[in-house]
N, C-alpha and C positions, 0 to 999 in steps of 0.2 A: 582474477585479481584486477579487473579493469578499473574499479573504483578506488584502488589503493593510491596512496600518496607516492609520488616519484622520489622525493627526497626524504631521508630518514636519518636519525642519529644513532651512532654506535659508540659505546664506551670502549676506548682503546687501551688506556692505562689508567692509573689511579687518578690523574688529573688531566686527561686528554680525551676529548670527545670529537669523533669524526662525523661530518655530514657526508653521506654517501648518496649516490644516484643509482636507483635500480637499473639493471641492464635492460629489462623489458617488463612490461606490465604482467606478463605471464609467469614470471619467476619470483621466487622468494629471495629475501636479502641474502647476500653471500659475500665472501671475501674478494670475489672477482668484480664487485660493483665499484664504479669509479669513485675515488675520494674527491669531494668537492672542496672541503675546507676543514681545518682542525681548530677547535676552540679549547680554552683552558677550563671552561665551566659549562655545566649542563644547560643552564638557562639561556645563555647566548647561542648555544648550538641549536636548541629547539626554536628559538626566535628566528634564526637564519633559515632553518629548514621550513618553518611555517611560512615565512615570507617567500621563499623560493617556490613552494608548492602553490601559493596564491598566484604568483606570476605565471607559473606553469599552467594552471587552470585557465587563466585568461588567454594565454597563447594557444592552448588546445582548442578553446572555443572559436578561435579565428583561423584555424588551419583545417584542411580537409582530413588529415590523418593525425590522430593523437600520437604524441611522443615523437613527432617528426622534427620538432624544434626544441632545443634545450633552453631553459630559463637561466641556467647558470653555466 
């Protein structure tokens, strides 16, 4: 899962969407992943996750080890 996105959206309740950070690139999403932020609507959650993943890609391009620095 090396090309996967680090930040993803999970629907928590009827009107709550969590942006979570994968624990590692080798794992699937789980309840153990760190919660980064909660949003009341899906569009905002995806916008935040996409922006965080964009920043993360830039950080990973400038570091020797991927996933060594967090964007959020």
